[in-house]
C-alpha positions as CSV (number, residue, x, y, z in Angstrom):
1,M,-2.4,-13.4,-19.3
2,H,-2.6,-11.8,-15.9
3,L,0.5,-13.6,-14.7
4,I,2.5,-12.6,-17.7
5,A,1.4,-9.0,-17.3
6,L,2.1,-9.2,-13.6
7,L,5.6,-10.6,-14.0
8,I,6.5,-8.0,-16.7
9,G,5.0,-5.2,-14.6
10,L,7.0,-6.2,-11.6
11,V,10.2,-6.4,-13.6
12,V,9.5,-3.0,-15.2
13,E,8.8,-1.6,-11.7
14,R,12.1,-2.7,-10.4
15,L,14.1,-1.4,-13.4
16,A,12.3,1.9,-14.1
17,T,13.0,3.5,-10.7
18,Q,13.8,6.8,-12.5
19,L,10.1,6.9,-13.6
20,F,8.7,6.6,-10.1
21,H,7.9,10.4,-10.0
22,L,5.3,9.8,-12.7
23,R,3.3,7.6,-10.3
24,R,2.6,10.5,-8.0
25,L,-0.2,11.5,-10.4
26,R,-0.5,15.0,-9.1
27,W,-3.0,15.9,-11.9
28,I,-5.5,13.4,-10.3
29,D,-5.4,15.5,-7.1
30,R,-7.1,18.3,-9.0
31,I,-9.9,16.0,-10.1
32,I,-10.4,14.7,-6.6
33,D,-10.3,18.2,-5.1
34,T,-13.0,19.3,-7.6
35,G,-15.1,16.4,-6.5
36,F,-14.7,17.4,-2.9
37,R,-15.8,20.9,-3.7
38,L,-18.9,19.7,-5.5
39,A,-19.7,17.4,-2.7
40,G,-19.6,20.3,-0.3
41,R,-22.4,22.0,-2.2
42,V,-24.7,19.1,-1.6
43,A,-24.5,18.8,2.2
44,N,-27.5,16.4,2.4
45,W,-25.8,13.6,0.5
46,P,-24.3,10.8,2.4
47,S,-20.5,11.1,2.1
48,L,-20.2,7.7,0.5
49,I,-22.0,8.9,-2.6
50,P,-19.4,11.6,-3.7
51,I,-16.5,9.3,-2.8
52,V,-17.9,6.5,-5.0
53,L,-18.7,8.9,-7.8
54,I,-15.1,10.3,-7.8
55,A,-13.8,6.7,-7.9
56,V,-16.1,5.8,-10.8
57,V,-15.0,8.9,-12.8
58,L,-11.3,7.9,-12.3
59,V,-11.8,4.2,-13.0
60,L,-14.1,4.6,-16.0
61,P,-11.3,5.4,-18.6
62,V,-9.5,2.2,-17.7
63,F,-12.7,0.2,-17.9
64,A,-13.5,1.7,-21.3
65,V,-10.1,0.9,-22.7
66,T,-10.2,-2.6,-21.2
67,W,-13.6,-3.3,-22.6
68,S,-12.7,-1.9,-26.1
69,L,-9.5,-4.0,-26.4
70,G,-11.0,-7.4,-25.7
71,N,-8.9,-10.1,-27.4
72,T,-7.7,-8.0,-30.3
73,L,-4.3,-9.0,-31.7
74,L,-4.2,-12.1,-29.6
75,G,-4.5,-10.1,-26.4
76,F,-1.2,-8.2,-26.9
77,P,-2.8,-4.7,-26.4
78,Y,-4.5,-6.0,-23.3
79,L,-1.1,-7.3,-22.0
80,L,0.5,-3.9,-22.7
81,L,-2.4,-2.2,-20.9
82,G,-2.0,-4.5,-17.9
83,V,1.7,-3.7,-17.6
84,V,1.2,0.1,-17.8
85,V,-1.8,0.1,-15.4
86,L,0.1,-2.1,-12.9
87,F,3.1,0.2,-13.0
88,F,1.0,3.2,-12.1
89,S,-1.1,1.2,-9.5
90,L,1.9,0.1,-7.5
91,G,3.6,2.5,-5.1
92,P,3.6,5.4,-5.6
93,Q,7.1,4.9,-4.0
94,D,8.9,1.5,-3.9
95,I,9.1,0.3,-0.3
96,G,12.6,-1.1,-1.0
97,E,13.9,2.3,-2.3
98,D,12.4,4.0,0.8
99,V,14.2,1.5,3.1
100,N,17.5,2.0,1.3
101,D,17.2,5.8,1.6
102,Y,16.4,5.4,5.3
103,C,19.4,3.1,5.9
104,K,21.8,5.4,4.0
105,A,20.6,8.4,6.1
106,I,21.4,6.4,9.3
107,E,24.8,5.5,8.0
108,A,25.5,9.1,7.1
109,G,24.5,10.3,10.5
110,D,22.1,12.8,9.0
111,E,19.3,13.1,11.6
112,D,17.2,15.4,9.5
113,R,17.3,13.0,6.6
114,V,16.6,10.1,8.9
115,Q,13.4,11.8,10.1
116,Q,12.4,12.6,6.5
117,T,13.0,9.1,5.2
118,A,11.3,7.5,8.3
119,K,8.3,9.7,7.7
120,A,8.1,8.6,4.1
121,I,7.8,5.0,5.3
122,I,5.5,5.6,8.3
123,E,3.4,8.2,6.4
124,S,2.7,9.8,9.8
125,D,4.4,11.5,12.6
126,V,7.8,10.0,13.6
127,P,8.4,9.2,17.3
128,D,11.1,11.4,18.9
129,D,12.6,8.4,20.7
130,A,15.1,6.7,18.5
131,L,14.3,3.1,19.6
132,A,10.5,3.8,19.2
133,R,11.2,5.1,15.7
134,I,13.1,2.0,14.8
135,H,10.3,-0.3,15.8
136,C,7.8,2.0,14.1
137,V,9.7,1.9,10.9
138,E,9.8,-1.9,11.0
139,E,6.1,-2.1,11.5
140,A,5.4,0.5,8.8
141,V,7.4,-1.5,6.2
142,C,5.0,-4.4,6.8
143,V,2.0,-2.2,6.6
144,Q,3.1,-0.2,3.6
145,A,4.1,-3.3,1.7
146,N,0.5,-4.4,1.7
147,N,-0.8,-1.0,0.6
148,R,1.8,-0.4,-2.1
149,L,2.4,-3.9,-3.4
150,F,0.4,-6.9,-2.2
151,A,-3.1,-5.5,-2.2
152,V,-2.5,-4.2,-5.7
153,I,-1.2,-7.6,-6.8
154,F,-4.3,-9.3,-5.2
155,W,-6.8,-7.1,-7.1
156,F,-4.8,-7.4,-10.3
157,V,-4.9,-11.2,-10.1
158,L,-8.6,-11.1,-9.2
159,L,-9.9,-8.5,-11.7
160,G,-7.0,-7.6,-13.9
161,P,-6.0,-4.0,-14.6
162,L,-9.4,-2.7,-13.6
163,G,-9.1,-4.2,-10.1
164,A,-5.5,-2.9,-9.5
165,W,-6.4,0.6,-10.7
166,S,-9.6,0.6,-8.6
167,Y,-7.7,-0.1,-5.5
168,R,-5.1,2.6,-6.2
169,V,-7.9,5.1,-6.9
170,T,-9.4,4.5,-3.5
171,D,-5.9,5.0,-2.0
172,L,-5.4,8.3,-3.9
173,I,-8.8,9.5,-2.7
174,R,-8.0,8.5,0.8
175,R,-4.7,10.3,0.8
176,R,-6.2,13.4,-0.6
177,A,-9.1,13.4,1.8
178,V,-6.7,13.1,4.7
179,F,-4.7,16.0,3.4
180,A,-7.9,18.1,2.9
181,A,-9.2,17.3,6.4
182,G,-5.9,18.4,7.9
183,R,-5.9,21.6,5.9
184,D,-9.5,22.6,6.5
185,E,-9.3,22.9,10.3
186,E,-12.2,25.4,10.5
187,S,-14.6,23.4,8.2
188,D,-18.1,22.4,9.3
189,G,-17.0,18.7,9.5
190,A,-17.6,17.9,5.8
191,S,-13.9,17.3,5.2
192,E,-13.7,14.9,8.2
193,R,-16.7,13.0,7.0
194,L,-15.2,12.6,3.5
195,R,-11.9,11.5,5.1
196,D,-13.5,8.9,7.2
197,T,-15.6,7.6,4.4
198,A,-12.6,7.4,2.0
199,T,-10.6,5.6,4.6
200,M,-13.5,3.2,5.2
201,L,-13.8,2.4,1.5
202,H,-10.1,1.8,1.1
203,G,-10.2,-0.3,4.2
204,W,-12.9,-2.6,2.7
205,L,-10.7,-3.2,-0.3
206,A,-7.6,-3.8,1.8
207,W,-9.4,-6.2,4.2
208,V,-8.8,-9.5,2.4
209,P,-5.3,-8.8,1.0
210,A,-4.2,-7.6,4.5
211,R,-5.0,-10.9,6.0
212,L,-3.4,-12.8,3.2
213,T,-0.3,-10.7,3.6
214,A,-0.3,-11.3,7.4
215,I,-0.5,-15.1,6.7
216,G,2.3,-14.7,4.3
217,Y,4.5,-12.9,6.9
218,A,4.0,-15.9,9.2
219,A,5.0,-18.3,6.4
220,A,8.0,-16.1,5.3
221,G,9.2,-15.3,8.8
222,N,9.0,-16.8,12.3
223,F,5.8,-18.7,12.1
224,D,5.3,-19.4,15.8
225,T,5.8,-15.9,17.0
226,A,3.7,-14.5,14.2
227,L,0.8,-16.9,14.9
228,S,1.0,-16.0,18.6
229,A,0.8,-12.3,17.7
230,W,-2.2,-12.9,15.5
231,R,-4.0,-14.7,18.4
232,A,-3.3,-12.0,20.9
233,P,-5.0,-8.9,19.4
234,T,-4.5,-5.6,21.1
235,E,-6.8,-3.4,19.0
236,Q,-9.6,-1.5,20.6
237,S,-13.2,-2.2,19.5
238,A,-13.4,1.3,18.2
239,D,-10.8,0.7,15.6
240,T,-12.0,1.1,12.0
241,P,-11.6,-1.8,9.5
242,S,-8.6,0.1,8.0
243,E,-7.0,0.7,11.4
244,Y,-7.6,-2.9,12.4
245,S,-5.9,-4.2,9.3
246,E,-2.9,-2.0,9.7
247,H,-2.5,-3.0,13.4
248,L,-2.8,-6.6,12.4
249,L,-0.1,-6.3,9.7
250,A,2.2,-4.3,12.0
251,R,1.8,-6.8,14.9
252,V,2.2,-10.0,12.8
253,G,4.9,-8.6,10.6
254,A,7.0,-7.4,13.6
255,A,6.5,-10.8,15.3
256,A,7.5,-12.6,12.1
257,L,10.8,-10.7,12.1
258,A,11.6,-12.0,15.6
259,L,14.3,-9.4,16.1
260,V,16.0,-9.1,19.5
261,D,17.6,-5.9,20.8
262,N,21.2,-6.6,21.5
263,D,23.0,-4.6,24.3
264,D,26.3,-4.5,22.3
265,E,24.5,-3.1,19.2
266,S,24.2,0.6,18.6
267,L,20.9,2.2,17.8
268,E,22.2,3.0,14.3
269,Q,23.1,-0.7,13.7
270,R,19.8,-1.8,15.2
271,G,17.9,0.6,12.9
272,I,19.6,-0.6,9.8
273,R,19.3,-4.3,10.8
274,G,15.6,-4.0,11.5
275,A,14.6,-2.0,8.4
276,T,16.7,-4.4,6.2
277,A,15.1,-7.5,7.8
278,A,11.6,-6.1,7.3
279,N,12.4,-5.4,3.6
280,Q,13.8,-8.9,3.2
281,L,10.6,-10.3,4.7
282,V,8.6,-8.4,2.1
283,F,10.8,-9.7,-0.7
284,R,10.5,-13.3,0.5
285,L,6.7,-13.0,0.7
286,L,6.7,-11.5,-2.9
287,L,8.5,-14.7,-4.1
288,I,6.0,-16.9,-2.3
289,W,3.1,-15.0,-3.9
290,A,4.8,-15.3,-7.3
291,V,5.0,-19.1,-6.9
292,V,1.4,-19.4,-5.7
293,I,0.1,-17.2,-8.6
294,A,2.1,-19.2,-11.1
295,A,0.7,-22.5,-9.8
296,M,-2.9,-21.1,-9.9
297,T,-2.3,-19.9,-13.5
298,L,-0.9,-23.3,-14.6
299,Y,-4.0,-25.0,-13.2
300,G,-6.3,-22.5,-14.9
301,W,-7.6,-20.9,-11.7
302,T,-6.7,-17.4,-13.0
303,R,-6.7,-15.9,-16.5
């Protein structure tokens, strides 16, 4: 059942690009902000408690619907629920669409648009140097593919709609906490503690799928260089679990691409080639995951 819902959900996600704006879920931001304000009134609480409570409030409706449906009507309502929840759990933006927008901006020579589309992929500050930006985008595609796609699929296969939605909820809370911490520059540190805790919780859920994705990059790309990159970590011991996973994905993914900078190639051509190659690596890995999940389902290892 999970495989069927997963396949249908992925097809719907590819075809319904005009509905991606619905996945931004702005109304949930208001719920999260309310939770943050209430948490600020109880300063003695460990920051993990309000983060978990907010996550439970957002996950509870999906749990209630899943539990009430059961196997009614031969599981068709559950299948429909799985497709809908998966659609809203993926993203919010499709990484392939972001890469296409980035490449079109480069081809058009619109530097402002290039910066905007690059920032949408990196989800952080964009380097001023063009070559550094190119490498940063390639690494970010590998990182964001796990956050937007593979980690959601992992939790969907493991726990169904409830697992996929729980992962997306932690990501929504993390994003909002980062925004709130950047906005409240003169706070007493409460926003920073909530941000760090939300990032930590999301990092815990991303830990296993990040490593499976990194292994997949090695299988779908240049295995030798990817394996060498995995064995030569450069992270500092102070890295959080979330940062460590992102650095691992960036390092292994970039190595799996095995791209070489050619002297006779312009920066524009290099940028398009690198972003396209990273997107193709993600697509190949998605096919590998589909085959593995199908095999697991046929042998009865998943529902």
